NURO-219319 format. One record per residue: x, y, z of N, C-alpha, C in turn; residue number from 1; chain; residue in one letter. Coordinates in steps of 0.02 Angstrom, whole numbers, plus 50000, padded with zeros to 5 digits. Example, Ala and Ser with C-alpha at 12.3 -4.5 7.8 and 13.67 -1.06 7.14 Angstrom:
<sites>
SITE  50660  49716  50390  50615  49775  50390  50660  49835  50390  1  A  a
SITE  50642  49888  50354  50684  49947  50357  50645  50002  50394  2  A  s
</sites>
This chain:
<sites>
SITE  49140  50500  47352  49148  50438  47271  49172  50506  47243  1  A  m
SITE  49231  50485  47215  49266  50532  47155  49220  50514  47082  2  A  s
SITE  49210  50547  47027  49184  50534  46960  49217  50472  46948  3  A  p
SITE  49279  50466  46943  49311  50405  46931  49290  50350  46963  4  A  s
SITE  49259  50340  47015  49236  50280  47051  49174  50258  47050  5  A  q
SITE  49131  50316  47010  49064  50301  46986  49054  50236  46942  6  A  l
SITE  49000  50193  46951  48974  50151  46905  48994  50174  46831  7  A  p
SITE  49002  50122  46795  48999  50140  46718  48939  50168  46691  8  A  s
SITE  48951  50215  46622  48898  50248  46596  48847  50217  46584  9  A  e
SITE  48867  50145  46573  48814  50100  46543  48767  50072  46594  10  A  a
SITE  48795  50057  46650  48759  50042  46716  48720  50091  46742  11  A  t
SITE  48758  50156  46741  48700  50214  46772  48655  50241  46710  12  A  m
SITE  48660  50226  46659  48607  50237  46615  48554  50186  46618  13  A  w
SITE  48565  50125  46624  48527  50087  46615  48473  50092  46697  14  A  k
SITE  48506  50097  46743  48482  50115  46802  48413  50195  46797  15  A  a
SITE  48446  50239  46748  48407  50275  46749  48359  50277  46712  16  A  v
SITE  48348  50215  46666  48290  50187  46622  48239  50153  46653  17  A  l
SITE  48271  50120  46704  48223  50081  46748  48192  50108  46814  18  A  s
SITE  48226  50161  46822  48202  50196  46890  48231  50164  46956  19  A  r
SITE  48288  50135  46941  48318  50064  46990  48329  50131  47063  20  A  d
SITE  48285  50110  47116  48297  50143  47170  48370  50118  47201  21  A  s
SITE  48369  50067  47175  48448  50052  47223  48512  50093  47196  22  A  a
SITE  48512  50127  47177  48557  50190  47156  48537  50250  47182  23  A  f
SITE  48493  50262  47211  48461  50305  47230  48511  50337  47288  24  A  d
SITE  48565  50386  47271  48617  50389  47320  48685  50394  47294  25  A  g
SITE  48673  50351  47238  48746  50334  47216  48786  50386  47162  26  A  i
SITE  48732  50414  47132  48751  50443  47070  48694  50506  47071  27  A  f
SITE  48703  50554  47031  48652  50601  47008  48657  50600  46924  28  A  f
SITE  48594  50618  46900  48607  50675  46823  48585  50719  46806  29  A  t
SITE  48614  50756  46760  48619  50814  46753  48607  50822  46672  30  A  a
SITE  48580  50854  46651  48553  50860  46584  48575  50925  46563  31  A  v
SITE  48625  50921  46496  48644  50988  46479  48595  51033  46463  32  A  k
SITE  48545  51004  46430  48509  51053  46379  48456  51068  46411  33  A  t
SITE  48446  51053  46504  48395  51109  46530  48434  51124  46586  34  A  t
SITE  48483  51106  46600  48538  51130  46656  48498  51114  46733  35  A  g
SITE  48465  51060  46722  48452  51030  46791  48457  50976  46808  36  A  i
SITE  48482  50937  46882  48505  50900  46884  48456  50855  46943  37  A  f
SITE  48447  50778  46920  48411  50733  46957  48430  50669  47013  38  A  c
SITE  48395  50640  47027  48408  50578  47049  48388  50518  47010  39  A  r
SITE  48425  50465  46990  48408  50424  46943  48337  50406  46936  40  A  p
SITE  48303  50400  47000  48233  50382  47012  48184  50426  46972  41  A  t
SITE  48197  50481  46948  48155  50534  46940  48109  50525  46879  42  A  c
SITE  48026  50541  46892  47994  50510  46852  47999  50563  46805  43  A  p
SITE  48027  50617  46799  48019  50636  46726  48039  50620  46658  44  A  a
SITE  48012  50645  46606  48028  50617  46549  48122  50620  46523  45  A  r
SITE  48131  50550  46502  48206  50537  46506  48255  50587  46444  46  A  k
SITE  48296  50616  46448  48344  50641  46406  48373  50605  46341  47  A  p
SITE  48393  50610  46298  48440  50588  46271  48499  50564  46308  48  A  k
SITE  48541  50519  46311  48600  50487  46344  48660  50534  46320  49  A  p
SITE  48651  50560  46280  48736  50604  46250  48702  50674  46280  50  A  e
SITE  48637  50684  46323  48632  50744  46351  48652  50749  46434  51  A  h
SITE  48686  50689  46462  48660  50675  46515  48735  50660  46552  52  A  v
SITE  48749  50718  46602  48807  50690  46625  48803  50659  46703  53  A  e
SITE  48838  50636  46735  48856  50604  46793  48889  50637  46839  54  A  y
SITE  48854  50646  46905  48902  50666  46965  48872  50630  47028  55  A  f
SITE  48940  50599  47069  48945  50577  47122  48893  50596  47168  56  A  p
SITE  48884  50652  47191  48844  50700  47241  48824  50768  47212  57  A  d
SITE  48751  50780  47246  48707  50846  47238  48764  50922  47236  58  A  a
SITE  48817  50902  47278  48873  50966  47292  48911  50973  47202  59  A  k
SITE  48924  50928  47175  48963  50912  47117  48914  50933  47070  60  A  g
SITE  48854  50926  47051  48794  50964  47023  48793  51037  47018  61  A  a
SITE  48794  51058  47070  48770  51124  47103  48844  51173  47064  62  A  l
SITE  48893  51144  47092  48952  51172  47065  48956  51174  47004  63  A  l
SITE  48938  51137  46969  48953  51131  46893  48881  51167  46860  64  A  a
SITE  48844  51215  46899  48800  51258  46875  48723  51216  46863  65  A  g
SITE  48713  51164  46873  48663  51132  46874  48602  51162  46921  66  A  y
SITE  48540  51145  46919  48464  51179  46966  48453  51101  46995  67  A  r
SITE  48436  51093  47065  48410  51041  47055  48334  51028  47047  68  A  p
SITE  48313  50977  47013  48236  50961  46986  48188  50972  47048  69  A  c
SITE  48116  50984  47033  48064  51012  47074  48025  50950  47081  70  A  k
SITE  48051  50908  47045  48004  50836  47046  48040  50784  47101  71  A  r
SITE  48107  50770  47082  48118  50724  47128  48162  50754  47174  72  A  c
SITE  48157  50825  47186  48208  50854  47232  48260  50830  47265  73  A  r
SITE  48329  50834  47230  48372  50786  47233  48427  50818  47285  74  A  p
SITE  48411  50883  47324  48452  50901  47372  48409  50873  47448  75  A  m
SITE  48349  50853  47431  48313  50826  47506  48336  50746  47524  76  A  a
SITE  48334  50732  47595  48354  50664  47620  48298  50611  47565  77  A  i
SITE  48333  50570  47579  48287  50519  47533  48239  50488  47566  78  A  c
SITE  48173  50491  47554  48128  50459  47587  48097  50540  47633  79  A  g
SITE  48104  50583  47631  48100  50611  47660  48028  50658  47629  80  A  s
SITE  47977  50694  47670  47896  50702  47639  47902  50762  47619  81  A  p
SITE  47877  50765  47537  47887  50843  47521  47855  50888  47550  82  A  p
SITE  47856  50945  47533  47833  51007  47544  47762  51003  47539  83  A  p
SITE  47736  50959  47473  47666  50976  47483  47615  50914  47532  84  A  w
SITE  47656  50891  47556  47626  50827  47582  47628  50858  47675  85  A  l
SITE  47660  50897  47683  47670  50900  47778  47616  50915  47792  86  A  k
SITE  47579  50966  47767  47506  50997  47799  47486  50921  47815  87  A  p
SITE  47468  50878  47778  47430  50818  47790  47468  50782  47832  88  A  l
SITE  47512  50766  47845  47558  50742  47904  47536  50760  47976  89  A  l
SITE  47553  50837  47967  47517  50877  48022  47454  50853  48045  90  A  q
SITE  47409  50869  47992  47349  50858  48017  47333  50798  48056  91  A  a
SITE  47362  50745  48005  47355  50667  48038  47376  50660  48125  92  A  v
SITE  47441  50714  48138  47470  50697  48201  47428  50746  48260  93  A  e
SITE  47380  50807  48232  47354  50841  48272  47285  50803  48273  94  A  a
SITE  47264  50772  48246  47210  50734  48268  47221  50670  48245  95  A  d
SITE  47239  50615  48283  47260  50549  48252  47196  50495  48261  96  A  p
SITE  47154  50527  48270  47083  50500  48290  47027  50506  48236  97  A  q
SITE  47057  50551  48202  47008  50568  48126  47002  50498  48083  98  A  k
SITE  46950  50498  48068  46935  50438  48023  46929  50473  47938  99  A  r
SITE  46995  50471  47908  47016  50503  47837  46946  50480  47797  100  A  w
SITE  46938  50510  47747  46900  50484  47681  46925  50526  47630  101  A  r
SITE  46920  50499  47583  46934  50526  47499  46902  50595  47488  102  A  d
SITE  46841  50618  47514  46817  50682  47513  46857  50721  47573  103  A  a
SITE  46886  50706  47631  46921  50754  47664  46995  50782  47635  104  A  d
SITE  47024  50741  47595  47079  50740  47561  47059  50792  47508  105  A  l
SITE  47006  50779  47459  46984  50819  47410  46995  50896  47435  106  A  r
SITE  46935  50888  47501  46921  50965  47519  46989  51010  47547  107  A  s
SITE  47051  50979  47546  47108  51005  47568  47145  51019  47525  108  A  l
SITE  47138  51006  47441  47154  51008  47391  47192  50960  47376  109  A  g
SITE  47210  50895  47412  47232  50837  47376  47193  50798  47342  110  A  y
SITE  47245  50767  47291  47237  50700  47255  47223  50621  47279  111  A  s
SITE  47169  50614  47299  47171  50537  47342  47226  50478  47309  112  A  p
SITE  47210  50483  47231  47268  50432  47201  47345  50452  47219  113  A  s
SITE  47359  50536  47221  47435  50534  47224  47444  50521  47303  114  A  r
SITE  47401  50551  47341  47413  50537  47402  47421  50445  47420  115  A  i
SITE  47407  50425  47384  47398  50342  47381  47459  50326  47365  116  A  r
SITE  47484  50337  47302  47540  50330  47264  47614  50353  47328  117  A  r
SITE  47611  50386  47346  47650  50414  47389  47676  50365  47457  118  A  w
SITE  47617  50359  47479  47618  50298  47560  47623  50246  47528  119  A  f
SITE  47604  50224  47467  47634  50151  47453  47692  50137  47441  120  A  q
SITE  47723  50183  47410  47799  50208  47406  47846  50206  47450  121  A  s
SITE  47820  50228  47508  47861  50251  47555  47855  50211  47613  122  A  h
SITE  47808  50189  47616  47772  50171  47672  47751  50099  47672  123  A  h
SITE  47729  50071  47611  47700  50003  47602  47645  49998  47602  124  A  g
SITE  47596  50044  47631  47541  50044  47651  47503  50112  47609  125  A  m
SITE  47424  50109  47600  47398  50174  47587  47386  50213  47649  126  A  s
SITE  47368  50283  47620  47365  50334  47678  47324  50308  47730  127  A  f
SITE  47266  50282  47698  47195  50259  47741  47221  50189  47782  128  A  h
SITE  47257  50144  47762  47299  50105  47817  47330  50132  47866  129  A  a
SITE  47365  50179  47853  47419  50224  47886  47386  50256  47941  130  A  f
SITE  47330  50295  47921  47290  50331  47983  47248  50295  48024  131  A  s
SITE  47228  50219  47999  47219  50162  48031  47255  50147  48109  132  A  r
SITE  47320  50146  48071  47374  50124  48105  47381  50181  48165  133  A  a
SITE  47373  50241  48149  47373  50314  48220  47328  50292  48251  134  A  r
SITE  47263  50295  48221  47195  50269  48267  47223  50212  48322  135  A  r
SITE  47221  50161  48285  47232  50095  48347  47311  50107  48381  136  A  m
SITE  47337  50156  48366  47388  50181  48415  47397  50214  48471  137  A  g
SITE  47333  50256  48463  47296  50303  48495  47255  50255  48548  138  A  t
SITE  47194  50208  48501  47164  50171  48553  47221  50116  48590  139  A  a
SITE  47254  50088  48583  47301  50050  48631  47335  50094  48689  140  A  l
SITE  47352  50161  48677  47375  50214  48718  47317  50218  48777  141  A  g
SITE  47261  50233  48751  47209  50238  48801  47180  50169  48848  142  A  q
SITE  47174  50111  48822  47164  50050  48852  47227  50047  48894  143  A  i
SITE  47296  50054  48874  47348  50043  48931  47355  50084  48984  144  A  r
SITE  47306  50128  48985  47311  50191  49044  47217  50179  49091  145  A  l
SITE  47208  50113  49056  47154  50100  49112  47069  50109  49062  146  A  g
SITE  47096  50132  49005  47009  50143  48984  46979  50073  48960  147  A  k
SITE  46900  50089  48964  46878  50002  48948  46882  50006  48873  148  A  k
SITE  46897  49953  48856  46900  49921  48777  46818  49961  48742  149  A  v
SITE  46764  49956  48758  46720  49959  48733  46719  50061  48736  150  A  s
SITE  46743  50088  48765  46764  50157  48772  46803  50173  48726  151  A  s
SITE  46866  50142  48701  46923  50149  48655  46870  50130  48584  152  A  a
SITE  46828  50096  48577  46809  50080  48527  46759  50114  48502  153  A  a
SITE  46711  50177  48544  46673  50224  48541  46708  50277  48519  154  A  m
SITE  46769  50303  48544  46805  50351  48525  46849  50343  48464  155  A  d
SITE  46841  50292  48439  46876  50260  48365  46829  50270  48320  156  A  q
SITE  46761  50285  48332  46697  50290  48289  46693  50211  48255  157  A  d
SITE  46686  50164  48299  46668  50089  48279  46586  50086  48308  158  A  y
SITE  46564  50059  48256  46484  50067  48279  46476  49973  48324  159  A  e
SITE  46533  49943  48307  46515  49883  48366  46583  49857  48386  160  A  s
SITE  46580  49830  48450  46653  49811  48490  46670  49759  48448  161  A  l
SITE  46651  49715  48422  46679  49679  48379  46708  49692  48336  162  A  s
SITE  46678  49736  48277  46729  49752  48219  46783  49796  48251  163  A  g
SITE  46785  49806  48312  46848  49846  48328  46888  49806  48354  164  A  f
SITE  46877  49762  48394  46918  49693  48416  46945  49662  48356  165  A  q
SITE  46915  49647  48288  46940  49608  48243  46985  49661  48205  166  A  e
SITE  46984  49738  48196  47017  49767  48174  47078  49774  48211  167  A  a
SITE  47085  49783  48263  47134  49788  48326  47176  49724  48315  168  A  f
SITE  47138  49666  48312  47187  49608  48307  47218  49593  48246  169  A  r
SITE  47178  49604  48180  47225  49606  48129  47289  49661  48116  170  A  k
SITE  47274  49723  48146  47342  49770  48154  47388  49755  48188  171  A  l
SITE  47368  49727  48267  47427  49721  48307  47434  49645  48317  172  A  l
SITE  47395  49611  48299  47411  49550  48311  47409  49499  48368  173  A  g
SITE  47365  49550  48404  47330  49525  48477  47263  49567  48496  174  A  t
SITE  47228  49532  48534  47168  49568  48573  47187  49623  48593  175  A  t
SITE  47127  49682  48606  47140  49734  48669  47145  49719  48722  176  A  p
SITE  47117  49666  48771  47118  49651  48831  47184  49620  48838  177  A  s
SITE  47225  49579  48779  47296  49546  48818  47327  49610  48787  178  A  r
SITE  47342  49675  48770  47382  49726  48734  47386  49768  48793  179  A  a
SITE  47344  49753  48841  47327  49799  48889  47393  49809  48933  180  A  r
SITE  47411  49755  48952  47476  49730  48984  47544  49717  48965  181  A  s
SITE  47530  49696  48882  47588  49672  48848  47656  49729  48830  182  A  a
SITE  47697  49714  48822  47760  49756  48803  47757  49781  48732  183  A  p
SITE  47767  49872  48721  47759  49858  48645  47824  49877  48615  184  A  v
SITE  47813  49855  48576  47897  49876  48518  47871  49929  48460  185  A  l
SITE  47903  49988  48459  47877  50042  48417  47916  50039  48349  186  A  h
SITE  47873  50035  48308  47919  50029  48219  47902  50099  48177  187  A  v
SITE  47959  50125  48142  47965  50170  48117  47992  50176  48066  188  A  n
SITE  47977  50222  48000  48034  50227  47945  48081  50279  47967  189  A  r
SITE  48145  50286  47940  48186  50339  47974  48220  50356  47907  190  A  l
SITE  48223  50435  47890  48249  50454  47819  48316  50469  47843  191  A  a
SITE  48363  50443  47804  48427  50447  47777  48455  50449  47721  192  A  t
SITE  48525  50482  47709  48556  50489  47644  48539  50455  47589  193  A  p
SITE  48559  50396  47625  48562  50337  47588  48498  50289  47578  194  A  l
SITE  48449  50322  47584  48376  50287  47576  48342  50271  47659  195  A  g
SITE  48276  50255  47642  48232  50254  47711  48261  50184  47742  196  A  l
SITE  48273  50180  47805  48285  50141  47856  48234  50125  47897  197  A  m
SITE  48186  50048  47893  48148  50036  47955  48182  50030  48020  198  A  l
SITE  48165  50042  48071  48185  50043  48140  48130  50000  48195  199  A  a
SITE  48150  49985  48233  48106  49961  48293  48155  49949  48361  200  A  a
SITE  48114  49989  48405  48137  49998  48486  48075  49981  48519  201  A  a
SITE  48096  49955  48578  48065  49946  48634  48074  50012  48683  202  A  s
SITE  48062  50021  48722  48062  50080  48790  48164  50090  48804  203  A  d
SITE  48179  50018  48794  48260  50012  48830  48304  49995  48784  204  A  s
SITE  48288  49973  48707  48339  49955  48662  48316  49951  48611  205  A  a
SITE  48352  49958  48550  48373  49967  48477  48353  49883  48458  206  A  l
SITE  48316  49860  48423  48311  49789  48408  48322  49778  48319  207  A  m
SITE  48287  49834  48291  48321  49829  48219  48318  49891  48192  208  A  l
SITE  48372  49890  48142  48381  49963  48085  48412  49941  48023  209  A  l
SITE  48361  49939  47979  48368  49904  47909  48360  49941  47852  210  A  e
SITE  48392  49945  47798  48372  49980  47746  48308  49951  47718  211  A  f
SITE  48251  49983  47695  48207  49969  47680  48176  49934  47615  212  A  c
SITE  48231  49935  47562  48236  49897  47509  48290  49846  47527  213  A  d
SITE  48295  49818  47562  48322  49745  47585  48295  49697  47575  214  A  r
SITE  48311  49652  47542  48251  49593  47527  48241  49541  47595  215  A  r
SITE  48298  49551  47629  48296  49512  47700  48240  49546  47749  216  A  a
SITE  48222  49607  47740  48193  49643  47784  48148  49619  47815  217  A  l
SITE  48087  49573  47770  48034  49552  47791  48058  49485  47826  218  A  e
SITE  48097  49442  47820  48115  49386  47866  48143  49413  47924  219  A  s
SITE  48167  49462  47932  48201  49501  47990  48141  49524  48032  220  A  q
SITE  48104  49548  48015  48017  49564  48047  48013  49508  48072  221  A  l
SITE  47998  49458  48038  47956  49404  48065  47992  49363  48119  222  A  r
SITE  48055  49373  48115  48083  49331  48168  48080  49381  48226  223  A  r
SITE  48073  49432  48215  48059  49495  48269  48013  49478  48315  224  A  l
SITE  47940  49461  48265  47915  49460  48285  47878  49400  48326  225  A  q
SITE  47903  49345  48304  47918  49281  48329  47938  49288  48409  226  A  r
SITE  48023  49334  48423  48052  49335  48479  48003  49362  48518  227  A  s
SITE  47976  49434  48504  47959  49482  48549  47866  49464  48575  228  A  w
SITE  47881  49454  48639  47809  49431  48667  47770  49511  48684  229  A  k
SITE  47750  49541  48631  47699  49606  48636  47692  49622  48587  230  A  g
SITE  47662  49676  48594  47637  49704  48518  47687  49759  48488  231  A  v
SITE  47689  49753  48413  47723  49798  48365  47690  49850  48346  232  A  l
SITE  47694  49902  48352  47652  49969  48352  47678  50007  48302  233  A  l
SITE  47651  50027  48252  47680  50097  48216  47696  50166  48229  234  A  p
SITE  47741  50192  48248  47759  50268  48283  47803  50276  48309  235  A  g
SITE  47807  50336  48351  47883  50355  48362  47881  50329  48459  236  A  e
SITE  47936  50307  48491  47965  50316  48552  48021  50372  48567  237  A  n
SITE  48039  50375  48615  48102  50427  48640  48167  50358  48604  238  A  l
SITE  48161  50329  48609  48231  50299  48573  48235  50289  48494  239  A  l
SITE  48172  50288  48460  48173  50312  48409  48212  50366  48371  240  A  l
SITE  48166  50428  48424  48196  50490  48400  48277  50496  48426  241  A  e
SITE  48305  50451  48464  48374  50473  48479  48400  50424  48436  242  A  q
SITE  48395  50373  48403  48433  50339  48334  48416  50365  48272  243  A  s
SITE  48381  50423  48265  48361  50456  48222  48408  50516  48213  244  A  s
SITE  48420  50562  48285  48480  50593  48302  48543  50564  48295  245  A  d
SITE  48547  50501  48311  48619  50451  48314  48621  50474  48221  246  A  w
SITE  48606  50433  48185  48609  50441  48094  48619  50525  48081  247  A  l
SITE  48578  50556  48087  48598  50615  48083  48676  50644  48082  248  A  q
SITE  48701  50620  48168  48751  50650  48165  48818  50604  48139  249  A  a
SITE  48789  50538  48120  48837  50499  48104  48839  50509  48029  250  A  y
SITE  48788  50533  47975  48818  50557  47913  48834  50615  47905  251  A  f
SITE  48830  50661  47967  48863  50736  47964  48937  50724  47983  252  A  d
SITE  48977  50667  47998  49048  50629  47984  49060  50672  48069  253  A  g
SITE  49026  50648  48118  49017  50675  48195  49051  50608  48240  254  A  r
SITE  49053  50562  48229  49070  50488  48257  49030  50487  48313  255  A  k
SITE  48984  50491  48326  48948  50491  48378  48943  50421  48417  256  A  p
SITE  48952  50435  48497  48949  50374  48518  48870  50357  48545  257  A  a
SITE  48864  50285  48551  48790  50254  48540  48751  50259  48605  258  A  v
SITE  48719  50322  48634  48682  50324  48698  48631  50282  48720  259  A  p
SITE  48607  50231  48681  48563  50161  48710  48580  50116  48695  260  A  f
SITE  48540  50053  48709  48560  49985  48716  48550  49953  48630  261  A  a
SITE  48589  49912  48620  48559  49864  48557  48544  49788  48584  262  A  l
SITE  48485  49786  48554  48475  49702  48586  48452  49683  48510  263  A  k
SITE  48497  49652  48470  48476  49606  48403  48438  49540  48418  264  A  p
SITE  48405  49526  48383  48384  49434  48400  48426  49394  48339  265  A  v
SITE  48452  49353  48383  48474  49302  48345  48515  49237  48389  266  A  g
SITE  48549  49187  48370  48570  49160  48389  48635  49160  48440  267  A  t
SITE  48653  49131  48469  48705  49145  48530  48783  49143  48472  268  A  p
SITE  48784  49122  48426  48843  49121  48391  48832  49199  48351  269  A  f
SITE  48769  49198  48327  48783  49267  48288  48777  49332  48335  270  A  q
SITE  48769  49319  48413  48768  49372  48450  48834  49385  48460  271  A  q
SITE  48882  49327  48462  48973  49338  48475  48994  49372  48410  272  A  r
SITE  48955  49350  48358  48995  49395  48282  48975  49471  48300  273  A  v
SITE  48908  49485  48310  48892  49573  48303  48917  49603  48371  274  A  w
SITE  48944  49568  48423  48986  49596  48479  49045  49598  48455  275  A  q
SITE  49072  49570  48420  49136  49578  48382  49140  49627  48332  276  A  a
SITE  49082  49649  48311  49088  49686  48255  49092  49755  48277  277  A  l
SITE  49060  49761  48341  49076  49830  48393  49122  49848  48414  278  A  l
SITE  49183  49796  48409  49258  49805  48408  49293  49819  48353  279  A  d
SITE  49281  49844  48295  49298  49862  48240  49295  49936  48249  280  A  i
SITE  49362  49982  48275  49365  50036  48254  49314  50087  48190  281  A  p
SITE  49300  50146  48210  49276  50175  48156  49330  50207  48108  282  A  y
SITE  49335  50185  48040  49365  50221  47981  49406  50150  47979  283  A  g
SITE  49423  50104  47995  49440  50042  48000  49412  49986  47962  284  A  e
SITE  49430  49941  47950  49403  49859  47911  49453  49801  47923  285  A  t
SITE  49398  49762  47940  49440  49689  47940  49407  49649  47900  286  A  c
SITE  49446  49579  47888  49428  49532  47840  49382  49482  47876  287  A  s
SITE  49343  49445  47850  49297  49379  47863  49340  49337  47903  288  A  y
SITE  49403  49334  47902  49446  49280  47927  49481  49299  47993  289  A  g
SITE  49497  49378  47978  49522  49417  48042  49464  49404  48091  290  A  q
SITE  49395  49414  48076  49343  49398  48132  49344  49340  48168  291  A  l
SITE  49343  49301  48097  49327  49229  48133  49402  49218  48185  292  A  a
SITE  49453  49223  48175  49508  49229  48216  49494  49251  48283  293  A  e
SITE  49471  49319  48282  49443  49343  48340  49407  49309  48396  294  A  s
SITE  49379  49285  48336  49310  49233  48415  49339  49158  48420  295  A  l
SITE  49406  49149  48409  49448  49098  48423  49411  49039  48377  296  A  g
SITE  49395  49058  48313  49362  48998  48254  49379  49010  48190  297  A  k
SITE  49451  48997  48180  49490  49028  48115  49451  48986  48068  298  A  p
SITE  49426  48926  48075  49392  48899  48012  49330  48908  48000  299  A  a
SITE  49284  48951  48059  49204  48951  48041  49211  49019  47993  300  A  a
SITE  49259  49039  47946  49260  49111  47909  49175  49122  47864  301  A  v
SITE  49148  49055  47841  49074  49052  47827  49007  49077  47834  302  A  r
SITE  49035  49023  47909  48973  49015  47959  48977  49103  48009  303  A  a
SITE  49042  49135  47993  49046  49222  48010  49030  49250  47974  304  A  v
SITE  49025  49239  47903  48998  49278  47853  48935  49271  47842  305  A  g
SITE  48891  49205  47848  48839  49218  47859  48804  49252  47913  306  A  r
SITE  48830  49244  47978  48814  49283  48046  48830  49343  48021  307  A  a
SITE  48874  49391  47984  48885  49441  47967  48827  49486  47926  308  A  n
SITE  48810  49436  47879  48738  49454  47833  48688  49444  47856  309  A  g
SITE  48671  49421  47923  48615  49423  47949  48607  49473  48007  310  A  a
SITE  48654  49514  48025  48650  49572  48062  48592  49621  48055  311  A  n
SITE  48531  49624  48095  48479  49656  48108  48493  49742  48118  312  A  p
SITE  48560  49761  48145  48553  49829  48163  48600  49845  48109  313  A  i
SITE  48592  49892  48071  48641  49901  48015  48670  49981  48031  314  A  a
SITE  48722  49976  48008  48771  50040  48023  48813  50027  48115  315  A  i
SITE  48749  50038  48142  48766  50043  48211  48806  49980  48236  316  A  l
SITE  48798  49913  48221  48823  49858  48225  48879  49844  48156  317  A  i
SITE  48924  49880  48140  48955  49890  48079  48979  49848  48051  318  A  p
SITE  48926  49788  48014  48957  49752  47967  48989  49777  47904  319  A  c
SITE  48966  49835  47908  49005  49865  47838  49077  49859  47835  320  A  h
SITE  49102  49858  47890  49185  49862  47897  49215  49792  47890  321  A  r
SITE  49165  49755  47855  49209  49684  47856  49206  49661  47774  322  A  v
SITE  49290  49674  47746  49289  49666  47693  49311  49597  47666  323  A  v
SITE  49319  49586  47612  49363  49520  47572  49438  49514  47596  324  A  g
SITE  49462  49449  47573  49526  49440  47618  49576  49498  47559  325  A  k
SITE  49546  49506  47508  49605  49540  47472  49584  49624  47483  326  A  d
SITE  49536  49657  47512  49526  49710  47539  49472  49722  47496  327  A  g
SITE  49443  49693  47444  49383  49701  47408  49321  49708  47441  328  A  r
SITE  49260  49748  47406  49199  49739  47454  49153  49697  47445  329  A  l
SITE  49141  49648  47480  49097  49603  47445  49046  49584  47515  330  A  t
SITE  48986  49567  47492  48935  49541  47537  48885  49604  47575  331  A  g
SITE  48849  49641  47558  48813  49684  47612  48751  49677  47594  332  A  y
SITE  48696  49656  47635  48644  49655  47600  48599  49714  47584  333  A  g
SITE  48631  49779  47608  48568  49845  47577  48630  49855  47534  334  A  g
SITE  48681  49823  47482  48689  49846  47425  48762  49868  47447  335  A  g
SITE  48818  49830  47388  48886  49862  47392  48886  49935  47382  336  A  l
SITE  48849  49958  47340  48862  50042  47343  48844  50090  47424  337  A  w
SITE  48808  50057  47453  48803  50076  47522  48857  50056  47563  338  A  r
SITE  48883  50001  47550  48930  49994  47600  49004  50025  47571  339  A  k
SITE  49009  50047  47510  49069  50079  47498  49067  50156  47520  340  A  k
SITE  49003  50200  47501  48981  50243  47535  49007  50253  47624  341  A  r
SITE  48975  50200  47650  48987  50223  47736  49069  50216  47748  342  A  l
SITE  49121  50168  47701  49173  50163  47706  49204  50224  47689  343  A  l
SITE  49185  50271  47648  49214  50327  47626  49194  50386  47676  344  A  e
SITE  49131  50377  47710  49120  50429  47763  49166  50422  47821  345  A  l
SITE  49186  50340  47829  49218  50359  47896  49286  50359  47868  346  A  e
SITE  49314  50348  47825  49381  50360  47818  49380  50375  47720  347  A  n
SITE  49394  50425  47720  49390  50467  47654  49441  50440  47606  348  A  p
SITE  49489  50414  47627  49540  50393  47591  49504  50342  47522  349  A  r
SITE  49541  50336  47465  49516  50291  47427  49499  50225  47441  350  A  p
SITE  49437  50197  47423  49421  50132  47447  49431  50088  47384  351  A  q
SITE  49413  50019  47423  49431  49971  47377  49384  49969  47327  352  A  a
SITE  49393  49921  47257  49352  49911  47230  49290  49860  47248  353  A  e
SITE  49230  49873  47234  49173  49840  47231  49180  49764  47192  354  A  l
SITE  49168  49709  47233  49166  49629  47185  49092  49624  47164  355  A  q
SITE  49089  49622  47105  49011  49609  47074  49008  49528  47110  356  A  a
</sites>
């Protein structure tokens, strides 16, 4: 995106004042009086508008002589853990069965309230809820390997078997005994240059990949939970790691092939539309009408548009490559600014204007 294609200064200043996360990645602010550039969501004190300069990317701000802000870290991938938090995350992974308390955090030099705010902002749960999920994931792994439920409960420091079973059911949606043979769907957040994404994958297929700030994400998760006859478990598996590697290669502009299966949940008609999206070549676009015609349903443009908007695997199933009849960018659940960025990544030529 060139400076001339940025949103209006009035729009950007409003986003800065409200710390609107929807614009995190679309532009950067630089303060002439301090020589520092920031994300629009930076919590630092806001400068006077006449002292602010706007850039479409961090590179432009650096070349103009500005230094990255130490608070909002504009050079880091959106959603990646800050350096001060990494030792704690490493400690959790080294001992996932540990029951963390605020006193443990303070002993390591952390402020429990600061930790809570970061996890609420980036994971939608407190740190203690996050660590409980890791403990239950460990317990489930033990049970699936044949360990008795009572032994797994003791390993997690539960004083009663009933307390463990209730906590297990609330978190994973089923009982420990039923989970022993139930299939597992792993769910994790993946950091990208355009913001955090939530991914869900079985051992054989990716079933969900969506931006965490999308309004439809909650309904997509409910639909996935209804269709998945098993356990949704926070954590990693090989396919989620491959998905993360694919996203990194994609944003590096390497046009990666998808080395794993995609299995979005939807109606037969939606499945047909999503399959047709996969046929749109990298760097190209098509209109909703052209997409409907390719399916042999030229009159079903609106239905095709709704199915396109319901796509639960963003970027890999490229619904962002569908544009209006006149070429304008319309209808993207993750935000039109993201659609524009994705199309500019795939084809550096000037893209069509966004339609409000």
